[in-house]
Each structure stands twice: as structure tokens, then as C-alpha cells.
MITI-457423 format. One record per residue (C-alpha): residue number from 1; residue in three letters; x, y, z. Coordinates in nm, 4 decimals, padded with zeros to 6 digits. Example, Ala and Ser with C-alpha at 12.3 -4.5 7.8 and 13.67 -1.06 7.14 Angstrom:
BEGIN
+-------+-------+----------+----------+----------+
! vexvo ! torlo !     east !    north !       up !
+-------+-------+----------+----------+----------+
!     1 !   ALA !  01.2300 ! -00.4500 !  00.7800 !
!     2 !   SER !  01.3670 ! -00.1060 !  00.7140 !
+-------+-------+----------+----------+----------+
END
This chain:
BEGIN
+-------+-------+----------+----------+----------+
! vexvo ! torlo !     east !    north !       up !
+-------+-------+----------+----------+----------+
!     1 !   MET ! -00.5545 ! -01.9199 !  01.4483 !
!     2 !   THR ! -00.8649 ! -01.7344 !  01.5499 !
!     3 !   SER ! -01.1785 ! -01.8940 !  01.6807 !
!     4 !   LYS ! -01.5145 ! -01.8660 !  01.5082 !
!     5 !   THR ! -01.6258 ! -01.6299 !  01.7856 !
!     6 !   GLU ! -01.3309 ! -01.3997 !  01.7209 !
!     7 !   ARG ! -01.3855 ! -01.4062 !  01.3441 !
!     8 !   ASP ! -01.7559 ! -01.3307 !  01.3871 !
!     9 !   LEU ! -01.6818 ! -01.0417 !  01.6223 !
!    10 !   LEU ! -01.4188 ! -00.8937 !  01.3902 !
!    11 !   SER ! -01.6542 ! -00.9328 !  01.0947 !
!    12 !   THR ! -01.9231 ! -00.7419 !  01.2826 !
!    13 !   ILE ! -01.6832 ! -00.4671 !  01.3911 !
!    14 !   PHE ! -01.5448 ! -00.4137 !  01.0407 !
!    15 !   TYR ! -01.8863 ! -00.4403 !  00.8754 !
!    16 !   ASP ! -02.0237 ! -00.1719 !  01.1088 !
!    17 !   LEU ! -01.7187 !  00.0466 !  01.0421 !
!    18 !   ALA ! -01.7719 !  00.0067 !  00.6669 !
!    19 !   ILE ! -02.1377 !  00.1088 !  00.6980 !
!    20 !   ILE ! -02.0513 !  00.4216 !  00.8938 !
!    21 !   ILE ! -01.7684 !  00.5207 !  00.6600 !
!    22 !   ARG ! -01.9912 !  00.4655 !  00.3566 !
!    23 !   GLU ! -02.2660 !  00.6769 !  00.5134 !
!    24 !   TYR ! -02.0313 !  00.9643 !  00.5913 !
!    25 !   CYS ! -01.8363 !  00.9466 !  00.2658 !
!    26 !   TYR ! -02.1541 !  01.0029 !  00.0675 !
!    27 !   SER ! -02.2531 !  01.2966 !  00.2853 !
!    28 !   ASP ! -02.1751 !  01.6339 !  00.1321 !
!    29 !   ASP ! -02.2029 !  01.8116 !  00.4642 !
!    30 !   MET ! -01.9546 !  01.6066 !  00.6676 !
!    31 !   THR ! -01.8237 !  01.8214 !  00.9504 !
!    32 !   LYS ! -01.4682 !  01.8480 !  01.0783 !
!    33 !   GLU ! -01.5784 !  01.6720 !  01.3988 !
!    34 !   GLU ! -01.7277 !  01.3821 !  01.2018 !
!    35 !   ARG ! -01.4071 !  01.3491 !  01.0000 !
!    36 !   PHE ! -01.2065 !  01.3466 !  01.3243 !
!    37 !   PHE ! -01.4411 !  01.0848 !  01.4721 !
!    38 !   LEU ! -01.3952 !  00.8576 !  01.1686 !
!    39 !   GLY ! -01.0187 !  00.8778 !  01.2106 !
!    40 !   GLN ! -01.0462 !  00.7883 !  01.5780 !
!    41 !   TYR ! -01.2844 !  00.5036 !  01.4977 !
!    42 !   ALA ! -01.0497 !  00.3605 !  01.2349 !
!    43 !   ASP ! -00.7595 !  00.3864 !  01.4817 !
!    44 !   ALA ! -00.9645 !  00.2055 !  01.7464 !
!    45 !   VAL ! -01.0216 ! -00.0986 !  01.5242 !
!    46 !   HIS ! -00.6868 ! -00.0955 !  01.3415 !
!    47 !   ASN ! -00.4983 ! -00.3407 !  01.5658 !
!    48 !   LEU ! -00.7829 ! -00.5751 !  01.6553 !
!    49 !   PRO ! -00.7230 ! -00.8344 !  01.3812 !
!    50 !   LYS ! -00.3492 ! -00.8463 !  01.4570 !
!    51 !   ILE ! -00.3831 ! -01.0023 !  01.8026 !
!    52 !   ASP ! -00.5435 ! -01.3021 !  01.9678 !
!    53 !   LEU ! -00.8631 ! -01.1471 !  02.0995 !
!    54 !   LEU ! -00.8972 ! -01.4133 !  02.3679 !
!    55 !   SER ! -00.5502 ! -01.3450 !  02.5135 !
!    56 !   ASP ! -00.5085 ! -01.1011 !  02.8017 !
!    57 !   LEU ! -00.3666 ! -00.8408 !  02.5622 !
!    58 !   GLY ! -00.6528 ! -00.8982 !  02.3198 !
!    59 !   LYS ! -00.9091 ! -00.8562 !  02.5949 !
!    60 !   ARG ! -00.7452 ! -00.5289 !  02.7022 !
!    61 !   HIS ! -00.7613 ! -00.4021 !  02.3430 !
!    62 !   LEU ! -01.1265 ! -00.5050 !  02.3232 !
!    63 !   MET ! -01.2094 ! -00.3268 !  02.6480 !
!    64 !   ASP ! -01.0300 ! -00.0128 !  02.5218 !
!    65 !   TYR ! -01.2457 ! -00.0380 !  02.2107 !
!    66 !   VAL ! -01.5563 ! -00.0790 !  02.4311 !
!    67 !   ALA ! -01.4540 !  00.2327 !  02.6258 !
!    68 !   PHE ! -01.4272 !  00.4232 !  02.2956 !
!    69 !   LEU ! -01.7730 !  00.3016 !  02.1904 !
!    70 !   LYS ! -01.9280 !  00.3847 !  02.5287 !
!    71 !   GLU ! -01.7813 !  00.7353 !  02.5177 !
!    72 !   THR ! -01.9156 !  00.7784 !  02.1644 !
!    73 !   VAL ! -02.2646 !  00.6711 !  02.2719 !
!    74 !   LYS ! -02.2570 !  00.8767 !  02.5931 !
!    75 !   THR ! -02.1456 !  01.1978 !  02.4261 !
!    76 !   GLU ! -02.3525 !  01.1288 !  02.1127 !
!    77 !   ARG ! -02.0566 !  01.2166 !  01.8908 !
!    78 !   ILE ! -02.2477 !  01.0266 !  01.6295 !
!    79 !   VAL ! -02.6190 !  01.0960 !  01.6442 !
!    80 !   GLN ! -02.7829 !  00.8527 !  01.4040 !
!    81 !   PRO ! -02.9903 !  00.6125 !  01.6163 !
!    82 !   GLU ! -02.9052 !  00.3134 !  01.3971 !
!    83 !   PHE ! -02.5317 !  00.3703 !  01.4537 !
!    84 !   LEU ! -02.5793 !  00.4108 !  01.8272 !
!    85 !   ALA ! -02.7743 !  00.0828 !  01.8272 !
!    86 !   MET ! -02.4895 ! -00.0909 !  01.6387 !
!    87 !   PHE ! -02.2418 !  00.0329 !  01.8985 !
!    88 !   GLU ! -02.4609 ! -00.0827 !  02.1871 !
!    89 !   GLN ! -02.4831 ! -00.4276 !  02.0293 !
!    90 !   GLN ! -02.1052 ! -00.4422 !  01.9815 !
!    91 !   ILE ! -02.0477 ! -00.3351 !  02.3422 !
!    92 !   ASN ! -02.2722 ! -00.6124 !  02.4721 !
!    93 !   SER ! -02.1162 ! -00.8773 !  02.2448 !
!    94 !   ILE ! -01.7619 ! -00.7818 !  02.3414 !
!    95 !   ILE ! -01.8346 ! -00.7757 !  02.7141 !
!    96 !   ILE ! -01.9864 ! -01.1240 !  02.6921 !
!    97 !   LEU ! -01.6817 ! -01.2507 !  02.4978 !
!    98 !   VAL ! -01.4293 ! -01.0954 !  02.7366 !
!    99 !   HIS ! -01.5980 ! -01.2229 !  03.0515 !
!   100 !   ASN ! -01.6445 ! -01.5814 !  02.9306 !
+-------+-------+----------+----------+----------+
END
């Protein structure tokens, strides 16, 4: 059974993923790099709902996901400011959850 905090976090993660996929899917000029990024992003979130996020394993998965997001922001693999802001917000939320 997941806690409300876990459900809220997963809802946010998947909602943000859906927004980004929708944005790119309607773009006629999607590059090979953007397609590759979307695949990596989907892989990064794929296992999150299958584990207890508050367990040690869950926290490791979350921190791996945070590392992926930080690398994405740092290298600006995705350049839309609103997406970068979503990632920053997710990073902060996850770090707070993991360290509490």
C-alpha cells in the first residue's frame, strides 16, 4: 500500500511525463535526440510505481531518477523553460521525501 505522499509524487511524475510526451508528439520537427531523450525519460520512470518508494530500494530508484533529471537540466537536453522548471520542482520534492 502506498502512502498519500508516494501517490502524489507518482501522480506528479507521470503527469509531467504525459505533458512532455504530448508536447513532443505534436511537434512535426522532433529530432532524433529528442526521441532518444523521451525513451530515456520513459525508462527512468517505468519502475517507480512497482516499488515502495519509501523503502531503501525505492529511495535509491528515486535518487537515480533525480540524477537523470539533474543531468537533463544541466545539459539542457530539453530546452523549454517550463519543462526545466517542472524537473527542478520534481527534484526538490523527491529530495525532501527521501531525506525525511
